[in-house]
C-alpha distance (Angstrom), angle and dihedral (degrees) to the residues before:
residue distance angle dihedral
M1 . . .
K2 3.86 . .
T3 3.80 107.6 .
A4 3.84 125.7 -175.6
I5 3.83 116.0 -157.2
I6 3.82 115.6 -162.2
G7 3.78 106.8 -148.8
S8 3.78 135.0 13.6
G9 3.74 101.8 -129.3
I10 3.79 115.6 136.1
G11 3.84 89.6 -86.2
G12 3.84 91.7 56.8
L13 3.75 94.3 43.4
I14 3.74 94.4 51.7
T15 3.76 92.6 45.0
A16 3.75 88.2 53.1
L17 3.72 92.2 51.5
Y18 3.73 92.5 50.3
L19 3.80 94.4 47.2
S20 3.76 96.1 42.3
K21 3.78 90.1 50.9
N22 3.82 86.1 60.3
G23 3.76 96.2 50.2
Y24 3.81 102.1 -92.6
D25 3.76 119.2 149.0
V26 3.79 100.4 -126.0
T27 3.90 129.8 -166.6
I28 3.90 118.8 -178.2
F29 3.75 115.5 -159.3
E30 3.82 111.7 -160.1
K31 3.77 122.3 -178.4
N32 3.86 94.1 -151.3
E33 3.78 128.7 64.6
E34 3.69 95.0 -107.1
A35 3.96 138.2 35.1
G36 3.79 127.3 -110.9
G37 3.92 108.4 71.7
R38 3.88 104.2 -156.2
L39 3.74 90.5 -0.5
S40 3.75 98.7 76.0
F41 3.81 141.4 99.4
V42 3.86 133.9 -97.4
K43 3.76 104.8 -141.8
H44 3.85 133.8 -166.3
G45 3.89 113.8 174.2
D46 3.76 105.9 -62.4
Y47 3.77 94.5 -8.4
K48 3.84 123.6 90.9
V49 3.85 134.1 168.4
D50 3.76 133.6 174.8
R51 3.82 109.8 -87.5
G52 3.87 94.4 -149.0
P53 3.74 131.6 -10.3
T54 3.77 116.1 45.7
I55 3.84 108.3 152.7
V56 3.78 111.2 80.3
L57 3.74 113.4 -148.7
L58 3.80 134.7 175.4
P59 3.77 95.9 24.0
D60 3.82 94.0 178.6
M61 3.72 92.0 57.9
L62 3.86 91.6 44.7
K63 3.88 90.8 50.6
E64 3.75 95.5 43.5
I65 3.85 94.2 53.8
L66 3.87 90.6 44.6
T67 3.71 89.9 51.9
E68 3.87 91.6 48.2
V69 3.82 92.0 53.2
G70 3.88 91.0 48.5
I71 3.81 105.1 -102.0
D72 3.78 115.3 149.3
L73 3.88 103.7 -125.5
S74 3.70 91.9 -150.1
K75 3.87 87.8 75.5
L76 3.74 88.9 63.4
D77 3.88 117.7 74.2
L78 3.84 107.4 -158.2
V79 3.78 116.9 -174.9
R80 3.82 122.0 -166.2
C81 3.77 115.8 -127.0
D82 3.76 114.3 -142.6
P83 3.00 116.7 -163.5
L84 3.66 88.7 40.2
Y85 3.68 88.6 -146.5
R86 3.78 143.4 -51.6
L87 3.77 129.6 -103.2
S88 3.89 108.8 -148.5
Y89 3.75 124.9 -165.8
R90 3.84 130.6 -157.8
D91 3.73 92.0 -120.0
G92 3.76 90.9 62.4
R93 3.74 97.5 -99.9
S94 3.87 120.9 127.2
F95 3.72 137.4 -177.2
S96 3.79 124.9 -159.3
K97 3.77 124.9 -150.6
W98 3.80 118.4 -141.9
S99 3.75 136.7 -173.4
D100 3.82 88.5 -158.5
L101 3.79 100.7 90.7
A102 3.91 95.8 -150.0
E103 3.83 90.1 51.6
Q104 3.73 93.8 46.8
L105 3.78 93.8 48.6
A106 3.82 90.8 48.3
E107 3.91 89.5 51.4
I108 3.80 92.2 48.8
S109 3.84 90.3 47.4
A110 3.77 89.4 51.4
K111 3.84 100.4 43.8
F112 3.84 101.9 22.0
P113 3.76 110.4 25.9
G114 3.70 113.3 -168.2
E115 3.85 95.2 32.4
E116 3.85 95.6 88.8
N117 3.76 95.2 95.8
N118 3.71 90.1 43.5
F119 3.76 90.0 56.4
N120 3.82 94.0 48.1
R121 3.81 90.1 49.9
Y122 3.88 89.9 49.4
L123 3.82 92.3 53.4
K124 3.82 93.1 49.3
E125 3.79 97.5 46.7
M126 3.76 94.2 38.7
E127 3.85 91.7 51.7
F128 3.78 89.5 59.4
R129 3.86 92.8 45.1
F130 3.90 89.6 49.5
T131 3.74 92.8 50.6
E132 3.90 93.0 46.2
G133 3.86 93.7 39.8
K134 3.81 93.4 51.1
K135 3.84 92.1 52.7
A136 3.84 94.4 45.3
F137 3.73 100.8 39.6
L138 3.84 116.8 9.7
D139 3.89 97.3 44.3
R140 3.73 97.7 53.1
D141 3.80 143.9 47.5
F142 3.83 126.2 -131.8
I143 3.76 103.2 -145.9
K144 3.79 86.1 134.9
K145 3.76 101.5 53.2
R146 3.85 93.2 -152.6
D147 3.76 87.3 66.4
F148 3.81 86.5 69.4
W149 3.79 100.4 39.1
N150 3.78 99.2 60.0
G151 3.90 131.9 116.0
P152 3.84 99.2 -96.3
N153 3.77 93.7 46.9
I154 3.84 91.9 48.5
Q155 3.77 88.5 51.5
T156 3.84 90.6 50.3
L157 3.73 91.7 49.4
L158 3.79 89.6 52.7
K159 3.84 91.4 47.6
L160 3.76 89.7 49.4
K161 3.85 88.1 48.2
A162 3.81 86.6 -135.2
Y163 3.76 91.6 168.6
Q164 3.85 86.5 71.2
T165 3.79 124.1 77.4
V166 3.76 124.0 -115.7
K167 3.90 90.8 -110.5
S168 3.85 93.2 49.3
Q169 3.73 90.9 50.2
A170 3.76 94.7 50.0
K171 3.81 84.8 54.7
Q172 3.74 89.5 60.1
Y173 3.78 92.7 60.7
F174 3.89 106.6 35.5
N175 3.78 131.8 45.0
D176 3.86 100.4 -161.6
P177 3.89 113.2 81.3
M178 3.80 89.3 -139.9
M179 3.75 89.8 55.3
Q180 3.76 91.7 47.8
E181 3.81 88.6 52.4
A182 3.85 92.5 47.6
F183 3.80 90.2 57.1
S184 3.74 99.5 43.6
F185 3.91 111.4 35.6
Q186 3.90 89.2 82.3
T187 3.77 91.2 90.0
L188 3.81 83.6 81.1
Y189 3.90 86.1 73.3
I190 3.61 85.9 74.3
G191 3.76 102.9 32.5
G192 3.73 99.8 -96.6
A193 3.83 135.6 121.2
P194 3.77 117.9 -120.3
F195 3.70 90.1 -130.1
K196 3.74 96.4 52.3
S197 3.90 101.7 35.5
P198 3.83 115.1 95.8
A199 3.80 114.6 -115.4
L200 3.82 90.3 -104.9
Y201 3.76 85.1 85.1
S202 3.88 92.9 58.7
L203 3.84 82.0 88.3
V204 3.80 87.5 78.3
P205 3.87 95.2 66.9
F206 3.80 92.1 40.7
S207 3.79 91.1 51.7
E208 3.74 90.8 56.3
H209 3.76 89.8 64.8
F210 3.75 97.9 33.8
H211 3.74 100.6 44.5
G212 3.84 101.6 18.2
V213 3.69 136.4 -129.9
W214 3.73 115.5 -85.1
Y215 3.80 140.9 -168.5
V216 3.81 126.4 -145.3
K217 3.97 110.3 -137.1
G218 3.71 108.1 -119.9
G219 3.75 92.4 25.9
Y220 3.93 131.9 -65.0
A221 3.83 88.3 -88.5
S222 3.81 91.3 62.8
L223 3.86 85.2 78.7
V224 3.81 87.4 72.2
S225 3.80 95.7 61.3
I226 3.83 88.6 51.0
L227 3.84 90.3 53.6
V228 3.70 93.9 44.4
S229 3.75 93.4 52.4
E230 3.73 93.2 52.0
L231 3.80 90.8 48.3
E232 3.86 90.6 52.0
E233 3.81 91.2 48.5
R234 3.79 86.9 55.4
G235 3.80 93.4 50.9
V236 3.76 96.1 -111.9
T237 3.84 107.5 155.2
L238 3.81 115.4 -123.9
S239 3.90 110.2 -166.2
F240 3.61 110.2 -166.9
N241 3.95 127.1 -168.6
S242 3.84 83.0 29.5
N243 3.78 111.2 132.5
V244 3.85 113.2 -166.8
T245 3.84 108.5 -142.1
E246 3.86 99.2 175.8
I247 3.64 142.5 21.6
L248 3.74 107.5 -140.8
C249 3.84 118.3 -134.6
S250 3.66 138.7 177.3
K251 3.87 112.6 -162.7
K252 3.83 103.0 -49.8
R253 3.80 97.2 -19.8
C254 3.83 127.7 85.6
V255 3.76 112.0 -137.2
G256 3.84 100.8 -179.3
V257 3.67 149.7 -57.7
T258 3.83 138.9 -78.1
V259 3.88 116.8 -127.3
E260 3.78 122.0 177.7
N261 3.89 90.0 -16.8
R262 3.71 89.6 -52.8
Q263 3.84 122.4 116.4
H264 3.72 119.6 -138.4
L265 3.87 118.9 -169.4
F266 3.82 122.0 -138.6
D267 3.74 138.1 167.8
Q268 3.75 93.8 -127.7
V269 3.81 139.6 3.8
V270 3.90 132.1 -142.9
Y271 3.81 118.2 -163.8
N272 3.85 113.1 -149.0
G273 3.95 97.9 171.8
D274 3.74 120.8 103.5
F275 3.74 99.9 -64.8
P276 3.88 101.9 -124.4
H277 3.77 87.7 59.2
I278 3.86 92.3 63.2
K279 3.75 85.8 89.2
E280 3.82 90.0 71.0
L281 3.85 88.3 63.3
L282 3.87 94.3 37.7
P283 3.73 105.4 38.8
E284 3.80 92.4 170.0
V285 3.81 92.7 59.9
K286 3.76 118.0 103.8
M287 3.86 118.1 -141.7
K288 3.72 110.7 -143.4
K289 3.84 94.1 -145.6
K290 3.77 142.6 11.7
F291 3.71 110.9 -103.5
V292 3.81 127.7 -130.9
P293 3.82 113.7 -139.1
S294 3.83 126.0 -133.2
S295 3.76 118.7 -113.5
G296 3.73 121.3 -73.7
C297 3.68 127.5 -125.9
L298 3.77 134.2 -130.1
L299 3.80 103.3 -149.1
L300 3.83 129.4 -163.6
Y301 3.85 118.2 -167.6
L302 3.79 112.5 -168.8
G303 3.88 132.0 -175.6
L304 3.79 108.7 -152.0
S305 3.90 133.6 -160.6
K306 3.77 89.4 -139.6
I307 3.87 145.1 34.7
Y308 3.72 119.1 -123.4
E309 3.89 91.7 -136.6
N310 3.79 97.7 -178.6
N311 3.88 96.1 50.4
V312 3.75 129.3 86.7
I313 3.80 130.5 -102.2
H314 3.77 95.6 -124.9
Q315 3.83 120.7 33.6
F316 3.75 133.0 167.2
L317 3.85 115.8 -155.0
M318 3.69 96.4 -156.5
S319 3.82 126.3 -144.3
D320 3.75 121.8 -117.9
D321 3.92 84.7 -123.7
L322 3.73 112.7 26.7
Q323 3.76 91.0 172.0
Q324 3.93 89.9 60.1
H325 3.75 90.2 48.8
M326 3.73 90.2 52.7
E327 3.76 92.5 48.3
D328 3.87 90.3 48.2
V329 3.78 89.0 55.2
F330 3.86 104.1 36.0
V331 3.75 102.6 28.3
H332 3.77 112.2 22.9
K333 3.82 95.3 30.6
T334 3.85 91.0 -141.8
L335 3.91 133.1 127.0
P336 3.74 108.3 -86.6
K337 3.85 112.4 -110.0
D338 3.83 91.8 -154.0
P339 3.80 105.2 27.1
A340 3.83 128.9 -177.2
I341 3.89 109.2 -125.2
Y342 3.72 130.8 -148.9
T343 3.85 118.1 -150.2
F344 3.71 125.2 -166.8
H345 3.83 117.1 -168.9
P346 3.84 108.2 172.2
S347 3.76 95.9 163.4
I348 3.87 87.3 84.7
I349 3.84 86.8 78.8
D350 3.83 103.9 12.6
D351 3.88 121.2 63.6
S352 3.84 91.9 177.2
L353 3.79 95.6 82.0
A354 3.76 102.5 67.8
P355 3.91 141.6 13.8
K356 3.81 115.0 -69.7
G357 3.84 111.3 -66.1
H358 3.77 90.8 10.0
G359 3.86 128.3 102.5
V360 3.69 145.9 -171.7
L361 3.80 132.6 -121.2
Y362 3.79 130.9 -163.6
G363 3.78 122.4 -162.9
L364 3.80 124.8 -168.4
I365 3.86 129.6 -170.6
P366 3.81 117.7 -177.8
V367 3.73 108.2 -126.2
P368 3.80 137.3 168.8
A369 3.81 117.6 -75.7
S370 3.84 88.3 -126.9
L371 3.78 129.9 135.0
D372 3.76 88.5 -164.3
I373 3.79 90.0 82.2
D374 3.88 115.6 88.5
W375 3.82 94.5 -118.6
D376 3.81 91.4 174.3
N377 3.71 92.7 66.8
I378 3.83 105.7 48.5
D379 3.74 98.2 108.6
N380 3.75 94.8 118.8
Y381 3.84 91.3 48.4
V382 3.84 91.7 51.6
E383 3.92 88.6 51.3
Q384 3.79 89.5 51.8
I385 3.83 88.2 51.8
I386 3.79 93.0 49.5
T387 3.82 87.3 49.1
E388 3.73 92.1 54.5
I389 3.89 91.4 45.5
E390 3.74 90.0 51.5
K391 3.88 94.9 46.7
R392 3.74 95.9 46.4
G393 3.67 108.5 35.7
F394 3.80 117.4 -7.4
P395 3.83 112.1 50.5
N396 3.86 116.0 -151.5
L397 3.83 90.0 7.8
R398 3.71 94.9 157.9
D399 3.69 94.2 54.9
H400 3.72 89.3 61.6
I401 3.79 103.9 42.9
V402 3.85 108.3 114.7
W403 3.84 96.4 161.6
K404 3.86 132.7 22.9
E405 3.79 132.1 -179.0
I406 3.84 127.1 175.7
R407 3.68 129.1 -155.9
T408 3.78 127.2 -168.9
P409 3.86 138.5 -177.2
K410 3.78 86.6 -95.3
D411 3.78 89.9 62.0
S412 3.92 88.6 45.8
H413 3.87 89.0 51.5
V414 3.80 91.4 52.8
D415 3.86 89.9 49.9
G416 3.83 90.0 56.3
L417 3.76 103.0 -96.0
Y418 3.85 111.2 144.5
Q419 3.88 110.7 -96.0
G420 3.93 86.5 -24.1
G421 3.89 92.7 -66.4
S422 3.85 109.0 151.5
F423 3.74 98.7 -148.1
G424 3.87 108.9 41.7
I425 3.64 119.9 -104.2
A426 3.84 118.6 -8.4
P427 3.78 118.6 -87.6
T428 3.73 96.1 -121.9
L429 3.79 124.7 145.1
T430 3.96 93.1 -101.1
Q431 3.80 90.6 49.1
S432 3.95 97.9 47.8
G433 3.77 136.4 83.3
V434 3.81 110.3 -11.5
F435 3.83 91.4 0.4
R436 3.77 93.4 60.5
P437 3.80 119.5 88.9
Q438 3.84 108.3 -88.8
V439 3.77 130.1 -139.6
K440 3.83 89.9 -94.6
P441 3.86 103.5 36.0
F442 3.86 101.3 161.9
D443 3.79 139.1 48.8
Y444 3.94 92.1 -106.2
E445 3.77 103.2 117.3
N446 3.79 95.7 -141.7
L447 3.86 105.5 32.6
Y448 3.72 120.8 103.5
V449 3.81 139.3 173.8
V450 3.90 136.2 -151.6
G451 3.70 133.9 169.7
A452 3.92 142.6 86.2
S453 3.85 95.3 -48.5
I454 3.80 91.9 51.5
H455 3.83 122.9 85.6
P456 3.00 128.6 -62.0
G457 3.96 87.3 34.6
G458 3.72 147.4 -133.9
G459 3.73 134.1 -24.1
I460 3.78 121.4 81.1
P461 3.85 100.7 -95.5
I462 3.91 89.2 42.6
V463 3.86 91.0 51.9
M464 3.79 87.2 47.5
Q465 3.77 87.8 53.1
G466 3.80 88.7 49.1
A467 3.92 89.1 53.8
K468 3.84 87.4 50.4
L469 3.80 90.5 52.4
L470 3.81 89.6 50.0
A471 3.77 94.2 48.3
N472 3.79 92.3 49.8
Y473 3.77 90.8 47.9
I474 3.87 91.3 51.0
L475 3.68 95.1 47.0
T476 3.83 92.5 45.0
E477 3.77 89.0 49.7
A478 3.76 91.7 50.8
R479 3.85 93.1 50.2
E480 3.84 93.1 48.3
K481 3.84 88.0 49.4
S482 3.81 93.2 50.4
Y483 3.92 90.0 47.7
E484 3.82 90.1 51.4
E485 3.89 90.1 50.2
V486 3.68 92.1 48.6
R487 3.84 91.0 50.4
């Protein structure tokens, strides 16, 4: 079966590994000069830092899928981060999150006395919800809508209290507003607001404690070279600098793709671009609804002449009013005046990212996925961000910056991310589960999709799970067709 995959993001690569393992003849068309999509590096001389994802969650899911597609896990050096990260506040207070239960309870006792039993109840109840939620929603697709709207699923939705938001659910466990914030802001990892994302996504902050936060030595994007090497060994064709401009169709069947004005024929096509953009390749297709993008990111990549040894890898410099920051981003669509800032300083445990004695630092500010903001003239805003990072976590930072690169939602939009959003479409109630685009979204019998905007959603392991769902669907479909032909 000749299969074309448009795009070499993590969804496309994992799909190719599943299909090639089952004897499919796969060709990947990638418009850029290298694979990985959002999972790639920003480089400058001997400095390199992850362009997008940095926090590695759901390690068991990641390793299970890599094993299934034939990757030797010894090639992947995963390091556990404990503390997971630190939340730092402008008034000098801080709160560290731990996967070690004793350490976390001690931290809560010291910073938020009286919340210890609430945390234990949170872990117990959320473990049940994670197990049930994974079986009901992460481990299956909903191409047939009736598979979602059945009695057991409805019961699971009620048990998960999916009608609530992540923020409102955190309020049911913790009394202190800072604790509520500490266990709800993680929706930002997938581009959603805590007060808009359904409680199903409360599984993200729980997973941090239960499964841990990890770091891939060499950078998260080093996973891509491992996957590409395996694909090349299998004879999978990776065609770089190959921009697909059209998906070729005849009636309700896709017959191939057009690349550089040349037509290439295939038995089936998998689209791994940001889903709403598929219409550019299939003008005749009718989208059933207008999609809401996830938040965008203002990203700072810095090369430093030192390593801040006594710091933490992941740190959140919290806003005095996170709710206002969220409303600026998701409601008013303006640059936040008092933003929360995420910093990533992997050089503390990884000396492969910069020259000896040097380091890299990554800063991220959630901002609107809006092209109405003048992203070409934000130098003063960036300087304010650097000042804040310097004051609150990295003393004398400016004295040690030897390289700086800025990335905005405008850059993301140019790269093909929907409306400049960094995480696919937003994880709102009407864009989750059965309401999210599925791996086979149209009536074309051999056209499929995969990626962050497709069920089950964004985040590297979750997109990998989406690729697994897609591969299982394609293989099952092929078996059923063969059975029908034999009959």
